[in-house]
N, CA, C, O and the ligand as a Tripos MOL2 file, in Angstrom:
@<TRIPOS>MOLECULE
protein
  277   275    70     0     0
PROTEIN
NO_CHARGES

@<TRIPOS>ATOM
      1 N          26.3570  -35.3010   24.8250 N.3       1 MET1
      2 CA         26.7010  -34.4530   23.6820 C.3       1 MET1
      3 C          25.6920  -33.3010   23.5290 C.2       1 MET1
      4 O          24.4880  -33.4750   23.7140 O.2       1 MET1
      5 N          26.2040  -32.1740   23.2000 N.am      2 HIS2
      6 CA         25.3400  -31.0060   23.0200 C.3       2 HIS2
      7 C          25.5020  -30.4580   21.5990 C.2       2 HIS2
      8 O          26.5870  -30.0580   21.1760 O.2       2 HIS2
      9 N          24.4090  -30.4580   20.9060 N.am      3 THR3
     10 CA         24.4370  -29.9350   19.5360 C.3       3 THR3
     11 C          23.8940  -28.5070   19.4850 C.2       3 THR3
     12 O          22.7910  -28.2190   19.9510 O.2       3 THR3
     13 N          24.6680  -27.6670   18.9310 N.am      4 THR4
     14 CA         24.2500  -26.2620   18.8400 C.3       4 THR4
     15 C          23.6330  -25.9770   17.4660 C.2       4 THR4
     16 O          24.2630  -26.1100   16.4170 O.2       4 THR4
     17 N          22.4100  -25.5940   17.5420 N.am      5 THR5
     18 CA         21.7180  -25.2530   16.2920 C.3       5 THR5
     19 C          21.5090  -23.7440   16.2210 C.2       5 THR5
     20 O          20.9680  -23.1180   17.1320 O.2       5 THR5
     21 N          21.9410  -23.2160   15.1510 N.am      6 THR6
     22 CA         21.7630  -21.7770   14.9540 C.3       6 THR6
     23 C          20.3450  -21.4890   14.4690 C.2       6 THR6
     24 O          19.9470  -21.8510   13.3620 O.2       6 THR6
     25 N          19.6310  -20.8430   15.3190 N.am      7 SER7
     26 CA         18.2450  -20.5170   14.9740 C.3       7 SER7
     27 C          18.1920  -19.3320   14.0250 C.2       7 SER7
     28 O          18.6210  -18.2230   14.3440 O.2       7 SER7
     29 N          17.6640  -19.6020   12.8780 N.am      8 HIS8
     30 CA         17.5410  -18.5390   11.8730 C.3       8 HIS8
     31 C          16.0810  -18.1440   11.7420 C.2       8 HIS8
     32 O          15.2410  -18.9330   11.3100 O.2       8 HIS8
     33 N          15.8010  -16.9270   12.1170 N.am      9 GLN9
     34 CA         14.4200  -16.4610   12.0740 C.3       9 GLN9
     35 C          14.0410  -16.0120   10.6670 C.2       9 GLN9
     36 O          14.6200  -15.0900   10.0930 O.2       9 GLN9
     37 N          13.0670  -16.6940   10.1600 N.am     10 THR10
     38 CA         12.5800  -16.3430    8.8260 C.3      10 THR10
     39 C          11.1750  -15.7660    8.9350 C.2      10 THR10
     40 O          10.2500  -16.4010    9.4420 O.2      10 THR10
     41 N          11.0570  -14.5730    8.4550 N.am     11 THR11
     42 CA          9.7470  -13.9260    8.4860 C.3      11 THR11
     43 C           8.9980  -14.2580    7.2000 C.2      11 THR11
     44 O           9.4730  -14.0000    6.0940 O.2      11 THR11
     45 N           7.8410  -14.8230    7.3760 N.am     12 SER12
     46 CA          7.0510  -15.2410    6.2200 C.3      12 SER12
     47 C           6.4310  -14.0530    5.4810 C.2      12 SER12
     48 O           6.2780  -14.0670    4.2600 O.2      12 SER12
     49 N           6.0850  -13.0450    6.2440 N.am     13 SER13
     50 CA          5.4470  -11.8820    5.6310 C.3      13 SER13
     51 C           6.4980  -10.8780    5.1660 C.2      13 SER13
     52 O           7.2020  -10.2700    5.9720 O.2      13 SER13
     53 N           6.5820  -10.7250    3.8980 N.am     14 THR14
     54 CA          7.5520   -9.7900    3.3220 C.3      14 THR14
     55 C           6.8620   -8.5570    2.7490 C.2      14 THR14
     56 O           7.4260   -7.8250    1.9360 O.2      14 THR14
     57 N           5.6290   -8.3500    3.1960 N.am     15 THR15
     58 CA          4.8530   -7.2240    2.6970 C.3      15 THR15
     59 C           5.4200   -5.9120    3.2460 C.2      15 THR15
     60 O           5.5030   -5.7230    4.4600 O.2      15 THR15
     61 N           5.8020   -5.0290    2.3600 N.am     16 PRO16
     62 CA          6.3170   -3.7430    2.8360 C.3      16 PRO16
     63 C           5.2120   -2.8570    3.3860 C.2      16 PRO16
     64 O           4.0530   -2.9680    2.9870 O.2      16 PRO16
     65 N           5.5770   -1.9970    4.2880 N.am     17 ARG17
     66 CA          4.5730   -1.1110    4.8960 C.3      17 ARG17
     67 C           4.2380    0.0280    3.9330 C.2      17 ARG17
     68 O           4.9480    1.0300    3.8510 O.2      17 ARG17
     69 N           3.1630   -0.1540    3.2260 N.am     18 VAL18
     70 CA          2.7010    0.8560    2.2910 C.3      18 VAL18
     71 C           1.4230    1.4610    2.8460 C.2      18 VAL18
     72 O           0.6340    0.7950    3.5160 O.2      18 VAL18
     73 N           1.2440    2.7230    2.5540 N.am     19 ASP19
     74 CA          0.0570    3.4120    3.0380 C.3      19 ASP19
     75 C          -1.1490    3.0190    2.1920 C.2      19 ASP19
     76 O          -1.5610    3.7480    1.2890 O.2      19 ASP19
     77 N          -1.7020    1.8540    2.5030 N.am     20 LEU20
     78 CA         -2.8610    1.3710    1.7600 C.3      20 LEU20
     79 C          -4.1370    1.7360    2.4880 C.2      20 LEU20
     80 O          -4.2360    1.5450    3.7000 O.2      20 LEU20
     81 N          -5.1140    2.2600    1.7670 N.am     21 PRO21
     82 CA         -6.3770    2.6450    2.4030 C.3      21 PRO21
     83 C          -7.2690    1.4470    2.6940 C.2      21 PRO21
     84 O          -7.0530    0.3450    2.1890 O.2      21 PRO21
     85 N          -8.2550    1.6920    3.5060 N.am     22 THR22
     86 CA         -9.2490    0.6620    3.7850 C.3      22 THR22
     87 C         -10.6000    1.1300    3.2590 C.2      22 THR22
     88 O         -10.8740    2.3280    3.1870 O.2      22 THR22
     89 N         -11.4170    0.1880    2.9040 N.am     23 CYS23
     90 CA        -12.7310    0.4790    2.3550 C.3      23 CYS23
     91 C         -13.6050    1.1660    3.4140 C.2      23 CYS23
     92 O         -13.7540    0.6440    4.5190 O.2      23 CYS23
     93 N         -14.1840    2.3330    3.0860 N.am     24 PRO24
     94 CA        -15.0520    3.0210    4.0600 C.3      24 PRO24
     95 C         -16.3770    2.3010    4.3030 C.2      24 PRO24
     96 O         -17.0920    2.6190    5.2540 O.2      24 PRO24
     97 N         -16.6990    1.3520    3.4640 N.am     25 VAL25
     98 CA        -17.9680    0.6310    3.5960 C.3      25 VAL25
     99 C         -17.7980   -0.6340    4.4340 C.2      25 VAL25
    100 O         -18.4970   -0.8240    5.4290 O.2      25 VAL25
    101 N         -16.8680   -1.4970    4.0280 N.am     26 CYS26
    102 CA        -16.7300   -2.7720    4.7310 C.3      26 CYS26
    103 C         -15.4040   -2.8920    5.4850 C.2      26 CYS26
    104 O         -15.1130   -3.9320    6.0770 O.2      26 CYS26
    105 N         -14.6000   -1.8210    5.4610 N.am     27 ALA27
    106 CA        -13.3240   -1.7550    6.1880 C.3      27 ALA27
    107 C         -12.3120   -2.8000    5.7350 C.2      27 ALA27
    108 O         -11.3930   -3.1430    6.4790 O.2      27 ALA27
    109 N         -12.4760   -3.2930    4.5420 N.am     28 ASP28
    110 CA        -11.5160   -4.2380    3.9960 C.3      28 ASP28
    111 C         -10.3150   -3.4600    3.4620 C.2      28 ASP28
    112 O         -10.4620   -2.3640    2.9220 O.2      28 ASP28
    113 N          -9.1370   -4.0360    3.6200 N.am     29 SER29
    114 CA         -7.9390   -3.3440    3.1760 C.3      29 SER29
    115 C          -7.7310   -3.5150    1.6720 C.2      29 SER29
    116 O          -7.8810   -4.6040    1.1170 O.2      29 SER29
    117 N          -7.3860   -2.4150    1.0490 N.am     30 MET30
    118 CA         -7.1400   -2.4220   -0.3840 C.3      30 MET30
    119 C          -5.7590   -3.0210   -0.6650 C.2      30 MET30
    120 O          -4.8110   -2.8460    0.1000 O.2      30 MET30
    121 N          -5.6860   -3.7160   -1.7620 N.am     31 ILE31
    122 CA         -4.4260   -4.3780   -2.1060 C.3      31 ILE31
    123 C          -3.6510   -3.5600   -3.1350 C.2      31 ILE31
    124 O          -2.4680   -3.2660   -2.9630 O.2      31 ILE31
    125 N          -4.3440   -3.2070   -4.1940 N.am     32 ALA32
    126 CA         -3.6830   -2.4370   -5.2440 C.3      32 ALA32
    127 C          -4.6660   -1.4560   -5.8600 C.2      32 ALA32
    128 O          -5.8630   -1.7270   -5.9610 O.2      32 ALA32
    129 N          -4.1360   -0.3170   -6.2650 N.am     33 ALA33
    130 CA         -4.9800    0.6930   -6.8840 C.3      33 ALA33
    131 C          -5.3830    0.2580   -8.2830 C.2      33 ALA33
    132 O          -4.6000   -0.3190   -9.0370 O.2      33 ALA33
    133 N          -6.6350    0.5580   -8.5980 N.am     34 GLU34
    134 CA         -7.1730    0.2030   -9.9160 C.3      34 GLU34
    135 C          -6.4690    1.0080  -11.0040 C.2      34 GLU34
    136 O          -6.0310    0.4760  -12.0240 O.2      34 GLU34
    137 N          -6.3790    2.3070  -10.7470 N.am     35 SER35
    138 CA         -5.6870    3.1730  -11.6850 C.3      35 SER35
    139 C          -5.1680    4.3980  -10.9580 C.2      35 SER35
    140 O          -5.5980    4.6950   -9.8430 O.2      35 SER35
    141 N          -4.2570    5.0980  -11.5780 N.am     36 SER36
    142 CA         -3.7130    6.3120  -10.9840 C.3      36 SER36
    143 C          -3.6540    7.4110  -12.0300 C.2      36 SER36
    144 O          -3.4960    7.1570  -13.2240 O.2      36 SER36
    145 N          -3.7850    8.6380  -11.5460 N.am     37 ALA37
    146 CA         -3.7440    9.7730  -12.4540 C.3      37 ALA37
    147 C          -3.0740   10.9490  -11.7530 C.2      37 ALA37
    148 O          -3.2790   11.1720  -10.5600 O.2      37 ALA37
    149 N          -2.2880   11.6840  -12.4890 N.am     38 PHE38
    150 CA         -1.6240   12.8540  -11.9310 C.3      38 PHE38
    151 C          -2.5340   14.0660  -12.0350 C.2      38 PHE38
    152 O          -2.9500   14.4510  -13.1280 O.2      38 PHE38
    153 N          -2.8440   14.6700  -10.8810 N.am     39 LEU39
    154 CA         -3.6630   15.8710  -10.8560 C.3      39 LEU39
    155 C          -2.7960   17.1100  -11.0310 C.2      39 LEU39
    156 O          -3.1800   18.0720  -11.6960 O.2      39 LEU39
    157 N          -1.6430   17.0620  -10.4300 N.am     40 ALA40
    158 CA         -0.6490   18.1180  -10.5550 C.3      40 ALA40
    159 C           0.6950   17.4230  -10.6790 C.2      40 ALA40
    160 O           0.7660   16.1950  -10.7220 O.2      40 ALA40
    161 N           1.7520   18.2050  -10.7350 N.am     41 GLU41
    162 CA          3.0650   17.5870  -10.9340 C.3      41 GLU41
    163 C           3.5350   16.7800   -9.7140 C.2      41 GLU41
    164 O           4.3890   15.9000   -9.8240 O.2      41 GLU41
    165 N           2.9600   17.0990   -8.5630 N.am     42 ASN42
    166 CA          3.3400   16.3450   -7.3630 C.3      42 ASN42
    167 C           2.1400   15.7430   -6.6360 C.2      42 ASN42
    168 O           2.2720   15.2480   -5.5170 O.2      42 ASN42
    169 N           1.0010   15.7860   -7.2560 N.am     43 VAL43
    170 CA         -0.2100   15.1980   -6.6680 C.3      43 VAL43
    171 C          -0.7040   14.0820   -7.5740 C.2      43 VAL43
    172 O          -0.9990   14.2930   -8.7500 O.2      43 VAL43
    173 N          -0.7870   12.8920   -6.9980 N.am     44 VAL44
    174 CA         -1.2750   11.7480   -7.7590 C.3      44 VAL44
    175 C          -2.5560   11.2370   -7.1170 C.2      44 VAL44
    176 O          -2.6660   11.1610   -5.8940 O.2      44 VAL44
    177 N          -3.5110   10.8930   -7.9500 N.am     45 SER45
    178 CA         -4.8010   10.3970   -7.5030 C.3      45 SER45
    179 C          -4.9150    8.9060   -7.8150 C.2      45 SER45
    180 O          -4.6160    8.4750   -8.9280 O.2      45 SER45
    181 N          -5.3440    8.1290   -6.8360 N.am     46 TYR46
    182 CA         -5.4990    6.6910   -7.0230 C.3      46 TYR46
    183 C          -6.9590    6.2850   -6.9550 C.2      46 TYR46
    184 O          -7.7090    6.7350   -6.0880 O.2      46 TYR46
    185 N          -7.3430    5.4360   -7.8760 N.am     47 LEU47
    186 CA         -8.7020    4.8940   -7.8640 C.3      47 LEU47
    187 C          -8.6710    3.4910   -7.2800 C.2      47 LEU47
    188 O          -7.9620    2.6070   -7.7600 O.2      47 LEU47
    189 N          -9.4640    3.3160   -6.2270 N.am     48 TRP48
    190 CA         -9.5100    2.0290   -5.5240 C.3      48 TRP48
    191 C         -10.8920    1.4160   -5.6940 C.2      48 TRP48
    192 O         -11.9060    2.1090   -5.6080 O.2      48 TRP48
    193 N         -10.9230    0.1350   -5.9320 N.am     49 THR49
    194 CA        -12.1980   -0.5740   -5.9940 C.3      49 THR49
    195 C         -12.1300   -1.7560   -5.0390 C.2      49 THR49
    196 O         -11.2350   -2.5970   -5.1240 O.2      49 THR49
    197 N         -13.0860   -1.7970   -4.1390 N.am     50 CYS50
    198 CA        -13.1140   -2.8480   -3.1310 C.3      50 CYS50
    199 C         -13.5320   -4.1790   -3.7610 C.2      50 CYS50
    200 O         -14.5480   -4.2660   -4.4510 O.2      50 CYS50
    201 N         -12.7330   -5.2020   -3.5110 N.am     51 ASP51
    202 CA        -13.0610   -6.5280   -4.0390 C.3      51 ASP51
    203 C         -14.2170   -7.1700   -3.2810 C.2      51 ASP51
    204 O         -14.9150   -8.0340   -3.8110 O.2      51 ASP51
    205 N         -14.4070   -6.7450   -2.0570 N.am     52 THR52
    206 CA        -15.4200   -7.3600   -1.2060 C.3      52 THR52
    207 C         -16.8200   -6.8170   -1.4930 C.2      52 THR52
    208 O         -17.7590   -7.5880   -1.6910 O.2      52 THR52
    209 N         -16.9590   -5.4770   -1.5150 N.am     53 CYS53
    210 CA        -18.2860   -4.9010   -1.6830 C.3      53 CYS53
    211 C         -18.4340   -4.1290   -2.9960 C.2      53 CYS53
    212 O         -19.5390   -3.7300   -3.3630 O.2      53 CYS53
    213 N         -17.3380   -3.9220   -3.6890 N.am     54 GLY54
    214 CA        -17.4060   -3.2580   -4.9850 C.3      54 GLY54
    215 C         -17.4190   -1.7390   -4.9210 C.2      54 GLY54
    216 O         -17.6070   -1.0650   -5.9340 O.2      54 GLY54
    217 N         -17.2190   -1.2120   -3.7280 N.am     55 TYR55
    218 CA        -17.2160    0.2360   -3.5560 C.3      55 TYR55
    219 C         -15.9420    0.8440   -4.1440 C.2      55 TYR55
    220 O         -14.8380    0.3400   -3.9380 O.2      55 TYR55
    221 N         -16.1280    1.9340   -4.8780 N.am     56 GLY56
    222 CA        -14.9770    2.5950   -5.4910 C.3      56 GLY56
    223 C         -14.7540    3.9670   -4.8930 C.2      56 GLY56
    224 O         -15.7090    4.7090   -4.6650 O.2      56 GLY56
    225 N         -13.5180    4.3090   -4.6410 N.am     57 PHE57
    226 CA        -13.2060    5.6280   -4.1080 C.3      57 PHE57
    227 C         -11.8250    6.0620   -4.5680 C.2      57 PHE57
    228 O         -11.0140    5.2630   -5.0370 O.2      57 PHE57
    229 N         -11.5890    7.3670   -4.4160 N.am     58 VAL58
    230 CA        -10.3610    7.9640   -4.9210 C.3      58 VAL58
    231 C          -9.5980    8.5980   -3.7650 C.2      58 VAL58
    232 O         -10.1870    9.2640   -2.9120 O.2      58 VAL58
    233 N          -8.3000    8.3900   -3.7430 N.am     59 THR59
    234 CA         -7.4590    9.0420   -2.7460 C.3      59 THR59
    235 C          -6.4240    9.9050   -3.4630 C.2      59 THR59
    236 O          -5.9560    9.5670   -4.5500 O.2      59 THR59
    237 N          -6.0840   11.0050   -2.8400 N.am     60 ASN60
    238 CA         -5.0680   11.8910   -3.4020 C.3      60 ASN60
    239 C          -3.8100   11.8490   -2.5470 C.2      60 ASN60
    240 O          -3.8720   11.9030   -1.3190 O.2      60 ASN60
    241 N          -2.6960   11.7540   -3.2040 N.am     61 HIS61
    242 CA         -1.4200   11.6870   -2.4990 C.3      61 HIS61
    243 C          -0.4870   12.7770   -3.0120 C.2      61 HIS61
    244 O          -0.2530   12.9280   -4.2110 O.2      61 HIS61
    245 N           0.0280   13.5210   -2.0550 N.am     62 THR62
    246 CA          1.0000   14.5450   -2.4220 C.3      62 THR62
    247 C           2.4010   13.9710   -2.2620 C.2      62 THR62
    248 O           2.7930   13.5160   -1.1880 O.2      62 THR62
    249 N           3.1160   14.0050   -3.3300 N.am     63 MET63
    250 CA          4.4640   13.4490   -3.3070 C.3      63 MET63
    251 C           5.4780   14.5500   -3.0550 C.2      63 MET63
    252 O           5.3090   15.6990   -3.4640 O.2      63 MET63
    253 N           6.5130   14.1620   -2.3800 N.am     64 LYS64
    254 CA          7.5800   15.1260   -2.0950 C.3      64 LYS64
    255 C           8.3520   15.4250   -3.3720 C.2      64 LYS64
    256 O           8.7710   14.5430   -4.1220 O.2      64 LYS64
    257 N           8.5040   16.6820   -3.5570 N.am     65 LYS65
    258 CA          9.1920   17.1280   -4.7590 C.3      65 LYS65
    259 C          10.6940   16.8570   -4.6190 C.2      65 LYS65
    260 O          11.3360   17.2380   -3.6390 O.2      65 LYS65
    261 N          11.2000   16.2090   -5.6050 N.am     66 ILE66
    262 CA         12.6470   15.9350   -5.5970 C.3      66 ILE66
    263 C          13.3650   17.1590   -6.1830 C.2      66 ILE66
    264 O          13.2670   17.4760   -7.3690 O.2      66 ILE66
    265 N          14.0690   17.8030   -5.3080 N.am     67 THR67
    266 CA         14.7450   19.0220   -5.7450 C.3      67 THR67
    267 C          16.2230   18.7700   -5.9880 C.2      67 THR67
    268 O          16.9470   18.2660   -5.1290 O.2      67 THR67
    269 N          16.6250   19.1250   -7.1460 N.am     68 CYS68
    270 CA         18.0340   19.0130   -7.4980 C.3      68 CYS68
    271 C          18.6080   20.4230   -7.5980 C.2      68 CYS68
    272 O          18.2580   21.1990   -8.4870 O.2      68 CYS68
    273 N          19.4720   20.7180   -6.6880 N.am     69 SER69
    274 CA         20.0590   22.0520   -6.7230 C.3      69 SER69
    275 C          21.5680   22.0250   -6.8050 C.2      69 SER69
    276 O          22.2030   23.0790   -6.8420 O.2      69 SER69
    277 ZN        -15.6580   -2.7420    0.7000 Zn       70 ZN70
@<TRIPOS>BOND
     1     1     2 1
     2     2     3 1
     3     3     4 2
     4     3     5 am
     5     5     6 1
     6     6     7 1
     7     7     8 2
     8     7     9 am
     9     9    10 1
    10    10    11 1
    11    11    12 2
    12    11    13 am
    13    13    14 1
    14    14    15 1
    15    15    16 2
    16    15    17 am
    17    17    18 1
    18    18    19 1
    19    19    20 2
    20    19    21 am
    21    21    22 1
    22    22    23 1
    23    23    24 2
    24    23    25 am
    25    25    26 1
    26    26    27 1
    27    27    28 2
    28    27    29 am
    29    29    30 1
    30    30    31 1
    31    31    32 2
    32    31    33 am
    33    33    34 1
    34    34    35 1
    35    35    36 2
    36    35    37 am
    37    37    38 1
    38    38    39 1
    39    39    40 2
    40    39    41 am
    41    41    42 1
    42    42    43 1
    43    43    44 2
    44    43    45 am
    45    45    46 1
    46    46    47 1
    47    47    48 2
    48    47    49 am
    49    49    50 1
    50    50    51 1
    51    51    52 2
    52    51    53 am
    53    53    54 1
    54    54    55 1
    55    55    56 2
    56    55    57 am
    57    57    58 1
    58    58    59 1
    59    59    60 2
    60    59    61 am
    61    61    62 1
    62    62    63 1
    63    63    64 2
    64    63    65 am
    65    65    66 1
    66    66    67 1
    67    67    68 2
    68    67    69 am
    69    69    70 1
    70    70    71 1
    71    71    72 2
    72    71    73 am
    73    73    74 1
    74    74    75 1
    75    75    76 2
    76    75    77 am
    77    77    78 1
    78    78    79 1
    79    79    80 2
    80    79    81 am
    81    81    82 1
    82    82    83 1
    83    83    84 2
    84    83    85 am
    85    85    86 1
    86    86    87 1
    87    87    88 2
    88    87    89 am
    89    89    90 1
    90    90    91 1
    91    91    92 2
    92    91    93 am
    93    93    94 1
    94    94    95 1
    95    95    96 2
    96    95    97 am
    97    97    98 1
    98    98    99 1
    99    99   100 2
   100    99   101 am
   101   101   102 1
   102   102   103 1
   103   103   104 2
   104   103   105 am
   105   105   106 1
   106   106   107 1
   107   107   108 2
   108   107   109 am
   109   109   110 1
   110   110   111 1
   111   111   112 2
   112   111   113 am
   113   113   114 1
   114   114   115 1
   115   115   116 2
   116   115   117 am
   117   117   118 1
   118   118   119 1
   119   119   120 2
   120   119   121 am
   121   121   122 1
   122   122   123 1
   123   123   124 2
   124   123   125 am
   125   125   126 1
   126   126   127 1
   127   127   128 2
   128   127   129 am
   129   129   130 1
   130   130   131 1
   131   131   132 2
   132   131   133 am
   133   133   134 1
   134   134   135 1
   135   135   136 2
   136   135   137 am
   137   137   138 1
   138   138   139 1
   139   139   140 2
   140   139   141 am
   141   141   142 1
   142   142   143 1
   143   143   144 2
   144   143   145 am
   145   145   146 1
   146   146   147 1
   147   147   148 2
   148   147   149 am
   149   149   150 1
   150   150   151 1
   151   151   152 2
   152   151   153 am
   153   153   154 1
   154   154   155 1
   155   155   156 2
   156   155   157 am
   157   157   158 1
   158   158   159 1
   159   159   160 2
   160   159   161 am
   161   161   162 1
   162   162   163 1
   163   163   164 2
   164   163   165 am
   165   165   166 1
   166   166   167 1
   167   167   168 2
   168   167   169 am
   169   169   170 1
   170   170   171 1
   171   171   172 2
   172   171   173 am
   173   173   174 1
   174   174   175 1
   175   175   176 2
   176   175   177 am
   177   177   178 1
   178   178   179 1
   179   179   180 2
   180   179   181 am
   181   181   182 1
   182   182   183 1
   183   183   184 2
   184   183   185 am
   185   185   186 1
   186   186   187 1
   187   187   188 2
   188   187   189 am
   189   189   190 1
   190   190   191 1
   191   191   192 2
   192   191   193 am
   193   193   194 1
   194   194   195 1
   195   195   196 2
   196   195   197 am
   197   197   198 1
   198   198   199 1
   199   199   200 2
   200   199   201 am
   201   201   202 1
   202   202   203 1
   203   203   204 2
   204   203   205 am
   205   205   206 1
   206   206   207 1
   207   207   208 2
   208   207   209 am
   209   209   210 1
   210   210   211 1
   211   211   212 2
   212   211   213 am
   213   213   214 1
   214   214   215 1
   215   215   216 2
   216   215   217 am
   217   217   218 1
   218   218   219 1
   219   219   220 2
   220   219   221 am
   221   221   222 1
   222   222   223 1
   223   223   224 2
   224   223   225 am
   225   225   226 1
   226   226   227 1
   227   227   228 2
   228   227   229 am
   229   229   230 1
   230   230   231 1
   231   231   232 2
   232   231   233 am
   233   233   234 1
   234   234   235 1
   235   235   236 2
   236   235   237 am
   237   237   238 1
   238   238   239 1
   239   239   240 2
   240   239   241 am
   241   241   242 1
   242   242   243 1
   243   243   244 2
   244   243   245 am
   245   245   246 1
   246   246   247 1
   247   247   248 2
   248   247   249 am
   249   249   250 1
   250   250   251 1
   251   251   252 2
   252   251   253 am
   253   253   254 1
   254   254   255 1
   255   255   256 2
   256   255   257 am
   257   257   258 1
   258   258   259 1
   259   259   260 2
   260   259   261 am
   261   261   262 1
   262   262   263 1
   263   263   264 2
   264   263   265 am
   265   265   266 1
   266   266   267 1
   267   267   268 2
   268   267   269 am
   269   269   270 1
   270   270   271 1
   271   271   272 2
   272   271   273 am
   273   273   274 1
   274   274   275 1
   275   275   276 2
@<TRIPOS>SUBSTRUCTURE
     1 MET1         2 RESIDUE 1 A MET
     2 HIS2         6 RESIDUE 1 A HIS
     3 THR3        10 RESIDUE 1 A THR
     4 THR4        14 RESIDUE 1 A THR
     5 THR5        18 RESIDUE 1 A THR
     6 THR6        22 RESIDUE 1 A THR
     7 SER7        26 RESIDUE 1 A SER
     8 HIS8        30 RESIDUE 1 A HIS
     9 GLN9        34 RESIDUE 1 A GLN
    10 THR10       38 RESIDUE 1 A THR
    11 THR11       42 RESIDUE 1 A THR
    12 SER12       46 RESIDUE 1 A SER
    13 SER13       50 RESIDUE 1 A SER
    14 THR14       54 RESIDUE 1 A THR
    15 THR15       58 RESIDUE 1 A THR
    16 PRO16       62 RESIDUE 1 A PRO
    17 ARG17       66 RESIDUE 1 A ARG
    18 VAL18       70 RESIDUE 1 A VAL
    19 ASP19       74 RESIDUE 1 A ASP
    20 LEU20       78 RESIDUE 1 A LEU
    21 PRO21       82 RESIDUE 1 A PRO
    22 THR22       86 RESIDUE 1 A THR
    23 CYS23       90 RESIDUE 1 A CYS
    24 PRO24       94 RESIDUE 1 A PRO
    25 VAL25       98 RESIDUE 1 A VAL
    26 CYS26      102 RESIDUE 1 A CYS
    27 ALA27      106 RESIDUE 1 A ALA
    28 ASP28      110 RESIDUE 1 A ASP
    29 SER29      114 RESIDUE 1 A SER
    30 MET30      118 RESIDUE 1 A MET
    31 ILE31      122 RESIDUE 1 A ILE
    32 ALA32      126 RESIDUE 1 A ALA
    33 ALA33      130 RESIDUE 1 A ALA
    34 GLU34      134 RESIDUE 1 A GLU
    35 SER35      138 RESIDUE 1 A SER
    36 SER36      142 RESIDUE 1 A SER
    37 ALA37      146 RESIDUE 1 A ALA
    38 PHE38      150 RESIDUE 1 A PHE
    39 LEU39      154 RESIDUE 1 A LEU
    40 ALA40      158 RESIDUE 1 A ALA
    41 GLU41      162 RESIDUE 1 A GLU
    42 ASN42      166 RESIDUE 1 A ASN
    43 VAL43      170 RESIDUE 1 A VAL
    44 VAL44      174 RESIDUE 1 A VAL
    45 SER45      178 RESIDUE 1 A SER
    46 TYR46      182 RESIDUE 1 A TYR
    47 LEU47      186 RESIDUE 1 A LEU
    48 TRP48      190 RESIDUE 1 A TRP
    49 THR49      194 RESIDUE 1 A THR
    50 CYS50      198 RESIDUE 1 A CYS
    51 ASP51      202 RESIDUE 1 A ASP
    52 THR52      206 RESIDUE 1 A THR
    53 CYS53      210 RESIDUE 1 A CYS
    54 GLY54      214 RESIDUE 1 A GLY
    55 TYR55      218 RESIDUE 1 A TYR
    56 GLY56      222 RESIDUE 1 A GLY
    57 PHE57      226 RESIDUE 1 A PHE
    58 VAL58      230 RESIDUE 1 A VAL
    59 THR59      234 RESIDUE 1 A THR
    60 ASN60      238 RESIDUE 1 A ASN
    61 HIS61      242 RESIDUE 1 A HIS
    62 THR62      246 RESIDUE 1 A THR
    63 MET63      250 RESIDUE 1 A MET
    64 LYS64      254 RESIDUE 1 A LYS
    65 LYS65      258 RESIDUE 1 A LYS
    66 ILE66      262 RESIDUE 1 A ILE
    67 THR67      266 RESIDUE 1 A THR
    68 CYS68      270 RESIDUE 1 A CYS
    69 SER69      274 RESIDUE 1 A SER
    70 ZN70       277 GROUP 0 **** ****
C-alpha cells in the first residue's frame, strides 16, 4: 500500500522585509523605531535606540508622494 501525503510547507518566519537599520556600534539589527517625526511632508525621521549597547541614532526616509490626478 502506498499512502500519499501532501506536503504542506509552512514557513515559520512571517517577518516582512522592512528596511530596518543596523546599529553602527554593535551591528545589531533594530526591531522598531523609538519614535518618528515628520521633517517635511514626505520626509519622516525615525529615532532608533539599540537594545544591546544603548546607542541612539536617527534615520531619514523619503516617502513617495501619492499623487492623485
Ligand atoms: Zn548597538
